[in-house]
ZAMARGU-4260 file (C-alpha; in steps of 0.2 Angstrom, whole numbers, plus 5000, padded with zeros to 4 digits):
<rodrens>
0) 5724/5512/5214 | 5728/5515/5230 | 5715/5527/5238 | 5704/5515/5229 | 5709/5499/5241
5) 5709/5510/5256 | 5691/5517/5252 | 5689/5496/5248 | 5697/5494/5267 | 5688/5505/5275
10) 5672/5500/5270 | 5675/5481/5271 | 5679/5484/5292 | 5664/5496/5292 | 5656/5480/5284
15) 5663/5466/5298 | 5657/5476/5310 | 5641/5480/5308 | 5639/5461/5307 | 5644/5459/5321
20) 5637/5470/5329 | 5619/5466/5325 | 5621/5447/5330 | 5628/5452/5348 | 5613/5461/5348
25) 5604/5449/5342 | 5611/5437/5358 | 5608/5448/5369 | 5594/5450/5363 | 5590/5435/5364
30) 5598/5429/5377 | 5586/5442/5388 | 5571/5439/5383 | 5572/5416/5383 | 5579/5422/5403
35) 5569/5418/5417 | 5557/5427/5424 | 5555/5438/5439 | 5545/5442/5453 | 5542/5455/5466
40) 5534/5449/5482 | 5532/5457/5498 | 5527/5450/5514 | 5521/5461/5530 | 5522/5454/5547
45) 5506/5460/5558 | 5509/5447/5572 | 5523/5435/5576 | 5527/5425/5587 | 5542/5414/5593
50) 5542/5399/5585 | 5555/5390/5596 | 5535/5388/5610 | 5527/5381/5598 | 5536/5368/5586
55) 5535/5355/5596 | 5517/5359/5593 | 5502/5353/5579 | 5494/5364/5566 | 5478/5361/5558
60) 5478/5366/5540 | 5458/5377/5535 | 5459/5375/5514 | 5460/5394/5509 | 5445/5404/5508
65) 5442/5415/5493 | 5428/5424/5481 | 5415/5413/5475 | 5424/5418/5455 | 5440/5409/5463
70) 5434/5395/5472 | 5443/5380/5459 | 5461/5388/5465 | 5457/5387/5483 | 5462/5370/5482
75) 5482/5370/5471 | 5485/5384/5487 | 5481/5377/5500 | 5491/5361/5490 | 5505/5371/5491
80) 5504/5380/5507 | 5503/5359/5518 | 5516/5352/5506 | 5528/5368/5511 | 5523/5365/5529
85) 5525/5345/5531 | 5544/5349/5519 | 5553/5363/5531 | 5544/5355/5547 | 5539/5374/5559
90) 5528/5365/5570 | 5530/5342/5574 | 5512/5336/5565 | 5502/5346/5550 | 5481/5338/5548
95) 5473/5345/5533 | 5456/5350/5538 | 5443/5351/5526 | 5430/5360/5534 | 5425/5379/5528
100) 5428/5390/5542 | 5416/5410/5542 | 5423/5411/5560 | 5437/5409/5570 | 5428/5401/5584
105) 5422/5390/5575 | 5442/5386/5568 | 5446/5386/5585 | 5429/5373/5587 | 5436/5363/5572
110) 5455/5363/5578 | 5451/5356/5595 | 5439/5343/5590 | 5452/5335/5579 | 5468/5336/5594
115) 5475/5350/5583 | 5488/5362/5597 | 5486/5378/5585 | 5475/5381/5567 | 5479/5391/5552
120) 5466/5401/5545 | 5472/5407/5525 | 5461/5418/5514 | 5466/5422/5494 | 5462/5443/5497
125) 5465/5444/5474 | 5471/5435/5461 | 5472/5437/5443 | 5480/5429/5432 | 5485/5434/5416
130) 5489/5417/5406 | 5506/5425/5405 | 5502/5436/5388 | 5496/5447/5405 | 5501/5453/5422
135) 5499/5435/5436 | 5493/5445/5457 | 5491/5433/5467 | 5488/5444/5483 | 5484/5433/5502
140) 5482/5433/5521 | 5487/5420/5532 | 5480/5417/5551 | 5490/5406/5565 | 5478/5404/5579
145) 5480/5396/5598 | 5468/5382/5602 | 5468/5383/5617 | 5466/5404/5620 | 5464/5410/5602
150) 5474/5423/5601 | 5482/5425/5586 | 5501/5420/5585 | 5502/5424/5566 | 5494/5436/5554
155) 5506/5439/5538 | 5499/5444/5522 | 5508/5441/5507 | 5509/5449/5490 | 5519/5441/5476
160) 5517/5450/5456 | 5526/5445/5441 | 5523/5454/5424 | 5527/5446/5406 | 5546/5452/5397
165) 5544/5466/5385 | 5548/5459/5368 | 5566/5465/5358 | 5562/5472/5343 | 5576/5469/5329
170) 5578/5472/5314 | 5573/5457/5305 | 5562/5450/5318 | 5556/5453/5335 | 5560/5441/5349
175) 5546/5437/5361 | 5548/5443/5382 | 5543/5426/5391 | 5527/5424/5399 | 5521/5429/5414
180) 5521/5414/5427 | 5508/5407/5433 | 5499/5408/5447 | 5502/5394/5454 | 5519/5394/5450
185) 5521/5413/5463 | 5510/5399/5476 | 5522/5388/5477 | 5537/5402/5481 | 5525/5411/5494
190) 5520/5394/5504 | 5542/5393/5503 | 5541/5410/5508 | 5529/5409/5523 | 5537/5390/5531
195) 5553/5399/5531 | 5551/5413/5537 | 5541/5404/5554 | 5558/5396/5555 | 5571/5408/5557
200) 5556/5415/5569 | 5563/5437/5561 | 5555/5448/5574 | 5550/5462/5559 | 5534/5470/5557
205) 5540/5473/5538 | 5549/5461/5524 | 5550/5465/5507 | 5558/5452/5492 | 5560/5457/5476
210) 5565/5450/5459 | 5562/5433/5464 | 5568/5422/5450 | 5557/5405/5447 | 5566/5389/5439
</rodrens>
């Protein structure tokens, strides 16, 4: 009788342990799957200048250019960069120049005509919007020119990728991972970091940001 009670106690303990382990795994997996998705971002600084020499100037911002299949996405990305330049104020004034430009000479002419000291010529190099289920990737290049001399003051390439989270396979169910961030959220992040970089005036040839958590 004692042996039977002893075995029953052990069996009951094993069952409780397994139940608690399964519950813990379930909670941990769900927390992992539902956590905010991270992205990997990279900034490559090709040309850099001292912001103190230009912070009292007015910059004219042209719309992002892109391959024809990405044209519809340019407006949102342009707006994201303009908003961050206005919010963080690395320059005294920011003007929207709604002219499509094909050459630096054309951009400089519009800049002089509009009374700007600097012009920003941005371009989308690559965009893949995976709608959340697939990776989202955005690659842009932004150049800032001095209107008077035509000299390139800043030339910065930024790349950002967001991957969907992994699904968690449980015995009785599957917990779906977080979807990849959409391109407009990634554009906001790059715009913020671009303006922040100008303000910090970091003299580095290459900067890498990884595991940025977007709220």
